[in-house]
C-alpha positions in Angstrom: 20.1 73.7 -34.3 18.5 70.6 -33.3 19.8 67.2 -34.0 19.5 63.1 -33.3 22.6 62.4 -31.7 24.3 58.3 -31.1 25.4 57.3 -27.8 25.3 53.6 -28.6 23.2 50.7 -29.5 19.7 51.6 -29.3 20.7 55.2 -27.8 19.8 58.2 -29.6 18.9 61.3 -28.2 17.5 64.2 -29.7 19.9 67.3 -28.7 20.4 71.2 -29.1 24.0 71.0 -30.9 26.0 74.3 -33.0 25.2 74.7 -36.0 27.7 74.0 -39.3 29.6 76.3 -40.9 31.7 76.7 -43.8 34.8 74.9 -43.5 36.3 74.5 -46.8 35.4 77.3 -50.1 33.5 74.0 -51.7 31.1 73.4 -48.8 26.9 74.5 -49.0 24.9 74.9 -46.1 21.5 73.2 -46.3 18.6 73.4 -44.3 17.1 70.5 -44.1 13.4 70.0 -45.7 13.2 66.1 -45.1 15.1 63.3 -44.3 14.7 59.3 -43.6 15.9 56.5 -42.2 18.0 53.5 -44.3 18.1 49.8 -44.0 22.0 50.7 -43.3 21.1 53.2 -40.4 20.2 50.5 -38.2 23.2 48.9 -38.3 24.4 52.1 -36.6 21.5 51.8 -34.4 21.9 48.4 -33.2 25.7 48.8 -32.4 27.2 47.0 -35.1 29.0 49.6 -37.3 32.4 50.5 -35.5 34.1 54.0 -34.8 31.1 55.8 -34.1 31.6 58.5 -31.0 28.9 59.2 -28.6 27.4 62.5 -29.8 27.5 61.3 -33.3 24.7 62.8 -35.6 23.4 59.8 -38.0 21.8 60.1 -40.4 22.4 59.7 -44.5 19.8 60.0 -46.4 17.9 63.9 -47.1 17.5 66.6 -49.5 16.6 70.7 -48.3 17.5 74.6 -49.2 20.4 75.4 -49.6 21.3 78.4 -47.3 24.9 79.5 -47.6 27.9 78.8 -50.2 31.3 79.0 -50.0 33.2 81.1 -52.4 34.5 77.8 -54.8 30.7 76.3 -55.5 30.2 76.9 -58.9 26.9 75.8 -59.3 24.8 76.1 -56.5 23.5 79.2 -55.1 21.5 80.3 -51.7 17.6 79.1 -52.7 18.4 76.3 -54.3 15.9 73.2 -53.8 18.7 70.0 -54.0 18.9 65.8 -53.3 22.0 65.0 -51.7 24.2 61.7 -52.0 25.0 59.6 -49.3 28.2 59.5 -50.7 30.8 62.2 -50.8 33.2 62.5 -53.6 35.6 65.2 -54.7 34.8 65.3 -58.2 38.2 65.1 -59.1 40.5 61.4 -58.0 40.6 58.6 -60.5 37.8 57.2 -59.1 35.3 59.8 -59.1 36.0 60.3 -63.1 35.6 56.9 -63.2 32.1 57.0 -61.7 33.0 55.0 -59.3 32.0 57.8 -56.7 32.2 55.6 -53.6 35.8 55.0 -54.2 36.9 58.5 -54.0 40.6 59.2 -52.8 39.5 62.3 -51.0 36.5 62.8 -49.6 37.5 60.6 -46.4 40.0 62.3 -43.8 40.0 59.4 -42.1 40.6 57.1 -44.6 43.4 55.7 -43.0 41.0 53.6 -40.8 39.2 51.9 -44.0 42.9 50.6 -45.3 43.7 48.9 -42.4 39.8 47.0 -42.3 40.3 46.6 -46.3 42.8 47.8 -47.1 42.6 51.2 -49.2 40.5 54.0 -48.1 37.2 54.6 -48.9 34.9 57.3 -49.4 33.2 59.9 -47.1 29.9 59.2 -46.0 27.2 61.2 -43.9 26.5 60.4 -41.0 28.4 56.9 -40.9 30.8 56.5 -38.0 34.3 58.2 -38.2 35.7 55.5 -40.5 33.2 56.8 -43.2 35.0 60.4 -42.6 33.6 61.5 -39.1 31.1 63.7 -40.6 27.6 65.1 -39.2 24.7 63.5 -40.7 21.3 64.5 -42.0 19.2 64.0 -39.0 19.7 67.4 -37.5 17.9 70.7 -39.1 21.1 71.6 -41.1 23.7 70.1 -42.2 27.1 70.8 -44.0 27.6 69.3 -47.7 31.2 69.8 -48.7 32.5 69.2 -52.4 28.6 70.6 -53.0 28.6 71.1 -56.5 29.2 67.3 -56.7 27.2 66.1 -54.5 24.0 68.1 -55.1 21.4 67.8 -57.3 19.3 70.5 -58.2 14.6 69.7 -58.2 12.0 72.0 -59.6 10.2 73.4 -57.1 6.7 71.9 -56.9 7.4 68.7 -56.6 6.7 67.0 -53.0 10.3 66.1 -51.1 8.9 62.7 -51.1 8.6 62.2 -54.6 12.3 62.9 -54.7 14.0 62.1 -51.1 15.0 58.4 -52.3 17.4 59.1 -54.8 19.5 60.4 -52.0 20.4 56.9 -51.2 17.6 54.0 -51.3 16.9 54.3 -55.2 20.1 54.7 -56.8 21.6 51.9 -54.8 18.4 49.2 -55.6 19.3 50.7 -59.7 22.7 49.7 -59.0 22.4 46.5 -57.9 19.9 46.1 -60.7 22.6 47.5 -63.5 25.4 45.4 -61.8 22.7 42.2 -62.6 23.7 42.5 -67.1 20.2 42.3 -67.1 18.9 40.9 -70.4 15.5 40.8 -71.7 13.9 36.9 -70.5 16.3 37.2 -67.5 14.8 35.9 -63.6 16.1 38.5 -61.5 15.2 37.3 -57.7 15.8 40.2 -54.7 16.3 39.6 -51.2 14.1 42.0 -48.8 12.0 44.1 -49.4 12.6 47.2 -47.4 12.9 50.8 -49.6 16.5 49.2 -51.4 14.9 45.7 -52.1 12.2 47.4 -53.7 13.6 49.7 -55.8 16.0 47.3 -57.1 12.5 45.2 -57.9 11.2 48.3 -60.4 15.2 48.8 -61.6 15.3 45.1 -62.7 12.1 46.0 -64.8 13.2 49.2 -66.0 16.2 47.5 -67.2 14.3 44.3 -69.0 14.0 41.8 -66.4 10.8 39.6 -67.5 10.5 38.4 -64.3 11.5 39.6 -60.4 10.5 37.4 -57.5 10.8 39.1 -54.0 12.4 37.0 -50.9 11.0 38.6 -47.6 9.1 37.0 -44.8 7.1 40.2 -43.6 3.7 40.2 -45.8 3.2 43.9 -46.2 6.1 43.9 -47.1 5.7 41.1 -49.7 2.5 42.8 -50.5 4.5 46.0 -51.3 6.6 44.0 -53.6 3.7 43.1 -55.4 1.6 46.1 -55.8 4.5 48.3 -56.3 7.3 46.5 -57.5 5.0 44.0 -59.8 7.1 41.3 -58.5 6.6 37.9 -58.0 7.2 36.6 -54.3 8.6 33.8 -51.7 7.7 33.9 -48.0 11.2 32.5 -46.8 9.2 31.8 -43.2 6.7 29.2 -45.5 8.7 27.8 -47.2 12.9 27.4 -48.6 13.6 30.1 -50.6 15.9 28.5 -52.7 13.7 25.5 -53.4 11.0 28.0 -54.0 13.3 29.6 -56.9 13.6 26.4 -58.5 9.8 25.4 -58.7 9.6 28.7 -60.1 11.7 28.4 -62.9 11.8 25.1 -64.5 14.9 23.9 -62.0 17.4 26.7 -63.3 17.4 28.8 -60.6 17.2 32.8 -61.5 19.8 34.7 -63.9 20.8 36.4 -61.2 19.8 37.4 -57.1 20.4 40.6 -55.4 21.1 41.0 -51.9 18.8 43.6 -50.4 19.5 42.6 -46.9 23.2 42.9 -45.7 24.4 42.1 -42.0 21.6 41.5 -40.0 20.1 38.6 -42.3 18.1 36.5 -40.4 18.9 33.1 -40.6 16.3 30.1 -40.0 17.1 26.6 -37.6 21.1 26.2 -36.7 22.2 28.1 -39.5 20.4 31.3 -37.9 21.0 30.5 -34.5 25.3 29.6 -35.7 25.3 33.6 -36.9 23.5 35.2 -33.9 25.8 33.5 -31.7 29.1 33.9 -33.1 28.0 37.4 -34.0 27.2 38.1 -30.7 30.4 37.3 -29.0 32.0 39.0 -32.3 33.9 35.4 -33.4 32.0 37.1 -37.1 30.6 40.4 -37.4 28.2 40.5 -39.9 25.3 37.5 -40.4 25.9 36.1 -44.1 22.5 34.1 -44.3 20.8 36.0 -47.4 24.8 35.7 -49.4 24.8 31.5 -48.1 21.0 31.6 -49.9 21.8 33.3 -53.3 25.2 31.2 -54.2 22.8 28.4 -53.6 20.1 29.2 -56.0 21.7 31.3 -58.3 21.4 29.5 -61.7 25.1 28.5 -63.3 26.8 31.3 -64.8 24.9 33.8 -63.5 25.4 36.7 -61.5 25.3 37.8 -57.1 25.0 41.9 -56.9 25.5 42.3 -53.4 24.2 45.9 -52.1 23.3 44.9 -48.4 25.7 46.9 -46.2 28.5 44.6 -44.7 31.1 45.8 -42.2 33.6 42.9 -41.3 33.8 39.2 -41.6 31.5 36.5 -42.5 31.5 32.4 -42.4 30.6 29.5 -43.7 30.8 30.9 -47.0 30.4 27.6 -49.4 33.0 29.3 -52.0 33.0 25.7 -53.3 30.0 25.6 -55.0 29.8 29.8 -55.8 33.5 28.8 -57.6 32.6 25.2 -59.4 28.9 27.1 -60.7 30.8 29.8 -62.0 29.5 33.0 -60.2 30.1 36.7 -61.1 30.0 38.6 -57.4 29.9 42.6 -58.0 28.7 44.6 -55.2 29.9 48.5 -53.6 28.5 51.1 -51.6 26.2 52.9 -54.3 27.6 55.3 -57.3 24.7 57.4 -55.9 26.5 61.1 -58.4 26.1 58.5 -61.6 22.3 58.0 -61.1 20.6 60.8 -59.9 20.5 63.0 -62.1 19.0 60.8 -64.4 16.7 59.0 -61.5 15.4 62.6 -60.8 13.9 62.6 -65.2 12.5 59.3 -64.6 10.2 60.9 -61.4 9.6 63.9 -62.7 8.9 62.0 -66.1 6.3 60.1 -64.2 8.0 56.8 -64.9 8.1 55.8 -61.2 6.8 57.5 -57.9 9.4 56.5 -55.0 7.0 58.2 -52.7 5.1 55.0 -52.4 7.8 53.2 -50.3 7.2 55.6 -47.5 4.5 54.7 -44.4 5.0 56.5 -41.7 6.3 60.3 -41.6 7.5 61.8 -38.2 9.1 64.9 -36.4 12.2 64.7 -36.4 11.9 65.0 -32.4 10.2 61.5 -32.6 13.4 59.8 -34.3 14.0 57.4 -31.6 10.2 56.2 -32.3 10.9 56.2 -36.0 13.8 53.8 -35.7 12.0 51.7 -33.3 9.2 51.1 -35.8 11.3 50.6 -38.6 13.4 48.2 -36.9 11.1 45.9 -35.2 8.3 46.4 -38.8 5.7 47.3 -36.9 2.5 49.0 -37.5 3.1 47.5 -40.8 6.5 49.9 -41.8 8.2 49.9 -44.5 9.9 53.6 -44.6 9.9 56.6 -42.0 10.1 59.8 -43.1 11.5 62.6 -40.6 10.7 66.0 -41.0 13.0 68.7 -39.0 
């Protein structure tokens, strides 16, 4: 089969690789019908995620058709159309039973790596380094899905892939980010990053009862989509300080909750931005935490920070004094995809939301490199790229 393989920073290639096979009786094999580049895929593309190996198949946001199942798969059969969580969960451990799927004890055979980095092992993730299991990714014609009864959600025929595909990762990630804000009627939620996850976080904040949602970005077309798709007010942080603007827009109080939908490659301004980029370049700091710093200062006293942007290692110059003295609550994590996916599928089928509106570019799998470049550099008004095998 054809697959997109990683060979280093900014180096991905479409190659012929062996087809996947059933390795465990709980596996299913999918023929991928659509996949999409996620913002966290850019961290791999840019070379910031450790434990990648040359030739690894990348990609984790996908859907497809079941073409084979192991003998212990009970809920799926050949021909079923499914969307699959990017997070792999066993369904049986303490964390899966608590609906905290990204903390699964059993789905990551390389959990010992994360144990050294994070203190404990975490769940496996498709196509996202050997620290997260070394699983082959979704930018391919076929994929093996472990624990298929728990990770794959059936969807009916007749609805386009584009309406369902973001439910694999971006939509539940944004929804979880909004849910962690404990939104009450009248709340103002500020979202840093108007990419796909940020857009879904904005949409979800309104679904959960927010009165105002404010998007913070610097790319005009993304800010425009935040207005059109998510009905958000906007701040262009290249034109005005996001913190100052939020105070002005909230009568000096600050946002009730702040969502980080950016992660480790945040763009800072001035000396702070230069400081982060310089320290990251020489590996004295692995991640650029500009958004974290800004949220701590911009959030109201007693507010909530919801962190859904991916962080891989270590950050510097975090104003913990402000966080502590303002009594801020921090919530964060890889998304609990299986918890939210059935509900989000129902909302799409009921025409409550149309996730396909975030797609701006559609490319064949063979042009994945071009898709990464479009997405990374925000070329041609790119917000999200759909790949078709």
